[in-house]
N, C-alpha and C positions, 0 to 999 in steps of 0.2 A: 614399345611405345617411344615415339620420337618426341622430344621435349624442347623447351625453349632455351634460348641463350641471350635474351634481351634483358636489359636492366629495367627493373620494375620500380625504381626509386621514386619517380615522380608520383606514381599512383599511390605508393605507400605513404609518402609524405602528406598526401591529402587525407589519408585515413587516420593519421596519428596526431593527437594534440601536442602542441609545443608551447611551452610557457617561458621561452627565453632561455638564457644560458644556464641559470640555476636549475630550471626544470629539465633541461637536457641531461644534466648530470644525474638527477634523481631517476629519470625515466629511461635511461639508457638500456637496461636489461629488458624492460617491458617492451620497448620499441623493437628491439631485435627479436623478441619473442613473437610480436605481432607480424613482423616481416616474414618470419618462418611460417607462420600460419598461412599468410597470403600465398607464399610460394607453393605450399602443399595444396591449397585450394586450386591454384592455377594448374598444378599437375593433375589433380583430380578431373578437372573439366577439360583437360587436354587442349587448352587454348594456347599453349606454348609452341612456338614454331622456331625452327632453326634459321639462322641468317648467315650470309657471307660476311666475314669480318676481315680486317687487315691487321697484320702483325706489327709489333713495335719492339723497340730495344731500349736498354738503359746503357749508360756509359760504362758500366762494369762488365758488360758482355765482351768476350773475345770474338764471338761470332760477328761477322760484319754484315751490314745491310746490303742486300743484293737487289738489283733491279729485276723484276719478274720478266719472264719471257712472255711474248704476246699470247694472249688467251690462256696463259698458264693458270691452272686452278689446282690447289692442293687441299686435301681433305684431312680433317682431324675429327675423331669420334671420342666422346667421353661416355664410358659405360659405368654409370653410378647407381648404387643400390638404394634407390628411393623406395622400392617395394610397394608401389602404389596399389597393386591388386590386393595385397595383404591388408593395407590400410583401409581400402574400400570395403573389404569383407569383415572388418572389425565392427561388430554390432554392440560391443561393450564400451569401448573408449571413443571419445570425440577426438578430433584432431588436436585440440588443446591438451587433452589428457595424455595423448600419446607423446606429444612433444615434451611434456613434463617428466616422463619416465623412460623414454626410449633414447638411450645414449647413442645408439648406432645411427638412428635417423638424424639426430642433432649433429653428429659428426659428419654425416653425408651432406647435410644442408650447409654446414660451415665450409666444408671443402668446396662445395658447389659455389658458394658466395665468393670465395677466393678465385675460382676459375672464371666466373663472370667478370670479376675485376680485371683479370689478366686479359680477357678478350676485349673488354672495354678499353683498357689501356693500349691494346694493340692497334687501335684504329688510327694511330698516328703515321703508320707507314703505308706504302702503296702495294704491298704484296698480298694478293688475295688468297685467303684460306677459308674453305667452306667448313664450318664447325657444326657438328650435330651432337646432341646429347640424347642418350638412350637409358631407359631404366633396365638395369641388369637383373633385377628381381632375384637377388642372390642371398644366400646364407652360406655358412661354412661348408655345406655339403652339396649345394646345387646352385644353378643359375640358368638363365635362358640365353646364354651367349651363342649357342649353336644356331638358334632360330634368328637371333638378331643379325648374326653374320650373314646368314642365307637370305633373309628378307630384305636387308638393307645394303647388300653388296659391299660389305666392309672390306672385302678383298681388294677393292679398288682404292681404298683410303691410303694415305701416306703413313698415318700413325693412329694408334688407339691408346687412350689413357684408361686404365682399369681393366677388369673389375678390381674390387678391394681385396677380396680373399685370395691368397696365393694359389690355391688349387684352381680357382676359376680363371685367374689371369694366365696361369700356365696352359689351361685348356684353350683359352683364346689364342695364345701364341702358337699352340700346336695347329689349330685350324688355319691360321694365317701365315704360317712359316713358309709355305710353298710360294706365296705371293710377296714375300719379303716386306710385309707390313710390320713396322715397329710397334711392339706391344709394351707399354710402359706400366710397371707395377708401382703405384704411387705411395702406398702406405705399408705394405707387408714387410716384416722383418724376417719372415721365414725364407728358407732356401730349399727348394725341392728339385724338380726336373728343370733342365736348362734347354733353351731353344735358341737358335742363332739370331732370332729376332726379338728376344725377350730382354728388356732393360730393367734392372732392379735399381730403383732410385734411392732406396734406403741403404746407407753405407753399413756394412756388416760390423758388428761390435768388435770382432777380431782385428779387422783392418784399422779401426779407430784406436784400439788398444796398442797395436803395434806402432801406429804413427807417433804416439807420444814418446815411446822409447827411442824411436829413430831420431826424433827431434832432440831429445836430451843428449844422445850420442853426437849429433851434429854440432852441439855446443861444447863437446869434449867434457861433459859433466861427469861427476862422480855420483853414481846412482845407488841409493840405499833404499831398502824396502822395510817398512814396518807393517807386518801383516798379522792380523788377529788369527789365533789358532782355529777359529771357526771358518775362516776364509780358505778352505782347503783347495778349492779349484783355482783360486787366484795364485796361491803359492805354487801349485803344480804348473800353472801356465808360465810363471816367471822362471821356475827352475828348468823347464823344458825349452823355452823360447827366448829367454833373455838371460843367458848364462853368465854375463858379466856383472849382474846385479848382486850386491851383498846384502844379507839380511841382518837386521838388528835382532839381538837375542831377546827372548822372553823368559821370565822367571818361572818357577814351578807352578805358580797360580795362573799363568798366562798373561801376566801384566808385562809391560815394556820394561826392559832393563835399560835404564837411561844412560848408564855408563857405557854400555855396549854401543848404543846409538852414537854418543859423542865420540867414542873411540874410532868410529868409521869415517868421521869427517876429515877432509883434507884441505889444506890451505892452498891458495893460488888456483883454485878451481871452483866452479859453482857446484854445490852439493845439492842434488835433487833427492828429496826424501819422499818416496812413494808410500803414502799411508792408506792402507786398506783395512778399515774397521768401522763398525757402527757403534762400538763401545765408547761412551762418553769419557770415561776415565782414561782410556788409552789415547783418545784424541787429545785430551787436555795435557796428558803427560808428554806426548810427542811435541805439541805446539810449545809448551813451556820450555822444554829442552832446547828447541831450535831458537826460540826468542832469547834465551839466556846466552847463546853463543854468537849472536849476530855481529857483535863488535869484533870478533876474531875470524869468523868464517862466513863465506857467502853461501847462504842456504835458501832454498825455495821448497815450499810444500807442494806436493803433487797428489792428485787423486785420479783414478782410472775411469770412474763413472760417477754418476750423481750419488751424493751421500746426504740423505735427509737429516742426519744428526747434526750436520754443520749448520742447518737452518734453524736449530732450536735456540732458545734463549740462553742455554748454558754455555754456548760457544760465542765468544766475542767476535763480532764481524771485524772490528778494528784489528784484531790479531791475525785474521785471515788475510787482511790487506797488507799488514806488515810482512807477512811471509809470502806475499805475492802468489796466493793459491793458484795453481795451474792445473788445467784439465783438458782432455780432448772432447770435442763435440761435433756432432753432425751439422749443427746449426750455429750461427754466429749472432752476436749483438751488432745491429746495424743502425747507425745514426746518420747515414748519408742523406743527402738531399732527396735522392730518389726514394729511399725507404720512408722518409718522413712524409713525402708526397703520397705514397701508397697508403700509409696509415690515415692521413688526413682525408683522402678521397673515400677510403673504406668507411670511416666513421661518418662521413657526410651521407653516404648512401644507406648504411646499415644501422647507424645510430649506436654503435658499440665498437670498441677496439677489437681488431682482428685477433682471434685466438690462434693457437698453433696449427689447427686443422685448416683454418681459412688461409693462413699464410702458405701452408703446404699446397693448398689448391691453386693459389696464385703462382707459386714458384714452379710447380710441375707443369702447369698449363702454359705458362709463359715460355719456359724452356722448350717445350714441344713446338710451340708456334715459331720460336726463333730458328729451331733446326729445320722445320718444314719450309721456312722462308729461303733456305739455301738452295742454290740451283739444282743440286743432286738429291735434295730431300733429307729426311731424318737419318736414315741408315748411314749415309755417306758423311754425315757431320759428327758421327760418334766420337771421333778423335779430337774434337774441339771442346773447349771448356767454357761454361757459362757460370756466372754468379747471379743469383736473384736476391730477393729480400733477405732470406735467412740461409739459403742453401747453395751449395756449389755442386755442379753436375760435371763430373770428370770421369767419363766412362772408359773402361778397359775390358778387353776380352778375357773372360775367366777360363779356368782350366776345362770346364765342362762345355764351353762353346757359346754361352750367352754373354751378356754384358753386365758388369757390376759397376757400382759408383765408388770411386775413391775420393769423393769430395768430403773433406773434413777440415776442422779448424783446431788449432791449439790456442786456448784462451787463458787469460790470467787476470787476477784482480790488481788493478793499478792503484797507485797512491792517490789519485784523484777520485777514487771510489767508483770508477767505471770499469767495465770488463773490456779488455783489449785483446787483439790477436797478437800472439807471440811471434816474433820474427827472428 
């Protein structure tokens, strides 16, 4: 099923009541919910049609705008799991009911809303790209990609975004590898079979983890690890891959030996303390120890991945700021003019702040449009870097022959209570 890529905001705004600024705040979620219902209804009726669009750029892109060749037309396909047939055959739930409990459908619609924003934003340049959206009708074990490829001549396209599940995106890459059609995996963290035309946009956790150790070494830092005895895999990773890191000792009960930690600190260097624990007592002990020596030692607290315990009331945010909490991330905090404009326009159309899936839809789609706009197409632009609202796309050829993304950020809590990129 070929679907639409036109903005439906004007129609939606005529359907949704608006009571001024205060009413907008109260009804934000409701309006976004109604917009999703409208999109699904339009998908049901198959009134959605593809249109030719033009690509755009932002000042943060390294890719340069190129004048298109005469009559040059490049094609982008989005294979998204709307699963319309499944919805149509659901005799128990209404569309509204399904949206209330189907997280996968909501994720798809959020991603789609971001993709539409990318295409709408792209109308500022004069490079023609024919964009088509198809229902991949997928689940973890199956999809209709083989039929979509055959029926819609996707082998003639420059790039394909999707499907969502890794097994299905790999199958798509396999079908299109002979034609060198770039197949972009937008959301999957899994790594399976590799194909020379397959692009993994999600940066692997191992790459991100290695990146922060490389960063600390680039600053000639003294790296110390405080690792909970339950974090066996983390300790094993550090021992095997980061051999210069020294571990603070734990006592017989598994608690931090504070004297051991302090004894590993050195003067005239920045001391990075990598803390890996979900234990509140160990977190507090580590932070208290570091705060107590700040007048003599340059110390900075580091985590390797999201730690929910740090977001609880028991941990003082002010202390995390004092210790300049640093962490690696696939996405960044972006307060640039371009990012603020994206958020403003998204809220104007969708009546809700874009969530992570909507931003992902924008970033992946906009990056694909930028690469397709280059004279030699997507595949030949693989060695160039772009940055979008949240994500960086910095592809490299991996050992198995496909493309992986080494786009990451090293972030820290700054004294002005904002998150900044460490340089």
